[in-house]
C-alpha positions as CSV (number, residue, x, y, z in Angstrom):
1,X,27.7,79.5,-52.4
2,X,25.6,80.0,-49.3
3,X,26.7,80.7,-45.7
4,X,28.8,77.9,-44.2
5,X,30.7,77.0,-41.0
6,X,33.4,79.6,-40.3
7,X,31.6,82.5,-42.1
8,X,31.1,85.7,-40.0
9,X,27.5,86.8,-40.6
10,X,25.4,89.7,-39.6
11,X,21.6,89.4,-39.3
12,X,18.7,91.6,-38.5
13,X,16.1,89.6,-36.5
14,X,12.8,89.7,-34.6
15,X,12.4,87.0,-32.0
16,X,8.9,86.0,-31.0
17,X,7.1,83.4,-28.9
18,X,4.6,81.2,-30.6
19,X,1.8,83.6,-29.6
20,X,3.5,86.4,-31.5
21,X,4.9,88.3,-28.4
22,X,8.3,89.9,-29.3
23,X,11.0,89.0,-26.8
24,X,14.0,90.3,-28.6
25,X,15.0,92.2,-31.8
26,X,17.8,94.0,-33.5
27,X,15.4,96.6,-34.9
28,X,14.8,99.7,-32.8
29,X,11.4,100.4,-34.5
30,X,10.2,96.9,-33.5
31,X,11.5,97.3,-30.0
32,X,9.7,100.6,-29.6
33,X,6.5,99.3,-31.1
34,X,6.5,96.2,-28.8
35,X,7.5,98.1,-25.7
36,X,10.9,96.4,-25.3
37,X,12.9,99.6,-25.7
38,X,11.1,101.4,-22.9
39,X,11.0,98.3,-20.7
40,X,14.8,97.8,-21.0
41,X,15.5,101.6,-21.0
42,X,17.3,101.3,-24.4
43,X,17.8,103.8,-27.2
44,X,18.3,103.4,-31.0
45,X,22.0,103.1,-30.6
46,X,21.5,99.9,-28.5
47,X,20.1,98.1,-31.6
48,X,21.7,96.8,-34.7
49,X,22.6,93.6,-36.6
50,X,23.7,90.6,-34.6
51,X,27.1,89.4,-35.8
52,X,28.4,85.9,-35.1
53,X,30.7,83.2,-36.6
54,X,28.7,80.3,-37.9
55,X,29.6,77.1,-36.0
56,X,31.4,78.8,-33.1
57,X,28.6,78.4,-30.6
58,X,28.1,82.2,-30.2
59,X,24.3,81.9,-30.7
60,X,21.7,79.2,-30.1
61,X,22.1,76.1,-32.3
62,X,18.7,76.7,-34.1
63,X,19.7,80.2,-35.2
64,X,23.2,79.0,-36.2
65,X,21.6,76.3,-38.3
66,X,19.0,78.6,-39.8
67,X,21.6,80.8,-41.6
68,X,23.5,78.0,-43.2
69,X,23.0,78.0,-47.0
70,X,21.5,81.5,-47.1
71,X,23.1,84.5,-48.8
72,X,23.2,88.2,-48.1
73,X,19.7,89.6,-48.7
74,X,17.9,86.3,-47.9
75,X,15.0,86.4,-45.4
76,X,13.6,83.5,-43.5
77,X,11.3,82.7,-40.6
78,X,12.4,79.8,-38.5
79,X,10.7,78.0,-35.6
80,X,13.3,76.8,-33.0
81,X,12.2,74.2,-30.5
82,X,13.7,74.2,-26.9
83,X,16.3,71.6,-27.6
84,X,17.8,73.8,-30.3
85,X,17.4,77.0,-28.2
86,X,17.8,77.2,-24.4
87,X,16.8,73.7,-23.5
88,X,13.9,72.4,-21.5
89,X,13.1,73.7,-18.0
90,X,15.3,71.7,-15.6
91,X,13.7,71.2,-12.1
92,X,17.2,70.9,-10.6
93,X,17.7,74.6,-11.4
94,X,14.8,75.6,-9.1
95,X,16.4,76.2,-5.7
96,X,14.8,76.9,-2.4
97,X,16.5,79.0,0.2
98,X,15.7,79.8,3.8
99,X,14.5,83.4,3.8
100,X,17.1,84.6,6.2
101,X,19.9,82.9,4.2
102,X,18.6,84.4,1.0
103,X,18.6,88.0,2.4
104,X,22.1,87.4,3.7
105,X,23.3,86.3,0.3
106,X,21.5,88.9,-1.8
107,X,21.5,91.8,0.7
108,X,17.8,92.7,0.2
109,X,14.5,91.2,1.0
110,X,13.0,88.7,-1.5
111,X,10.4,89.8,-4.0
112,X,8.9,87.9,-6.8
113,X,10.6,88.9,-10.1
114,X,13.8,90.0,-8.4
115,X,16.8,89.1,-10.5
116,X,19.7,87.6,-8.6
117,X,23.3,86.8,-9.5
118,X,24.8,83.8,-7.7
119,X,28.4,83.6,-6.8
120,X,28.8,80.6,-9.1
121,X,27.9,82.8,-12.1
122,X,24.3,81.7,-12.4
123,X,21.5,84.2,-12.8
124,X,18.1,83.6,-11.5
125,X,14.7,85.1,-10.8
126,X,12.8,84.8,-7.5
127,X,9.6,83.0,-8.5
128,X,8.0,82.5,-5.0
129,X,8.3,84.1,-1.6
130,X,6.8,82.1,1.3
131,X,6.8,82.7,5.0
132,X,10.1,80.9,5.6
133,X,11.5,80.1,2.2
134,X,12.3,81.8,-1.2
135,X,12.3,79.9,-4.5
136,X,14.7,81.0,-7.2
137,X,14.6,79.7,-10.8
138,X,18.1,79.5,-12.4
139,X,16.8,78.3,-15.7
140,X,17.4,80.6,-18.7
141,X,14.3,82.8,-19.0
142,X,13.6,81.3,-22.5
143,X,14.1,77.7,-21.4
144,X,11.2,75.4,-22.4
145,X,10.0,77.8,-25.0
146,X,9.7,77.4,-28.8
147,X,11.1,80.5,-30.4
148,X,10.2,82.0,-33.8
149,X,12.7,84.2,-35.5
150,X,12.3,86.4,-38.6
151,X,15.8,86.8,-39.9
152,X,17.5,88.7,-42.7
153,X,21.1,88.2,-43.6
154,X,22.7,91.7,-44.0
155,X,26.4,90.8,-44.0
156,X,28.8,88.0,-44.5
157,X,32.6,87.6,-44.4
158,X,34.2,84.4,-45.5
159,X,37.3,83.2,-43.6
């Protein structure tokens, strides 16, 4: 019987954009080869299988659905559209702030690419700095993107 709701699974994965660029992985060798390990200042001990309980919402819906019916040792490549991943880009999550207000909230001058943490728990990235305003995108960094995952089921515990 394949993996089903309630099973705790462990998978090895490589996540890519449609153009083949790796954005995430559980495999240190892939992270090193793609430059992720160095860019994120991570070591081999920071990598390993991703474990989650199927149906508990711990991972994106497309990945949760992709493991259902598989068994330990099975491998699969799955393409996950935005609606089963991080959703579409929401223009309401693009916010513009007065430059002075932004600096007061963040405590440093704005710079494109700066990652900020809002008091309401949202995370965003500065996407534009103008003379008097700063634009911050609070969408998830993978919103609006189709994701391709190579997965291998390496563990399973049945409840």
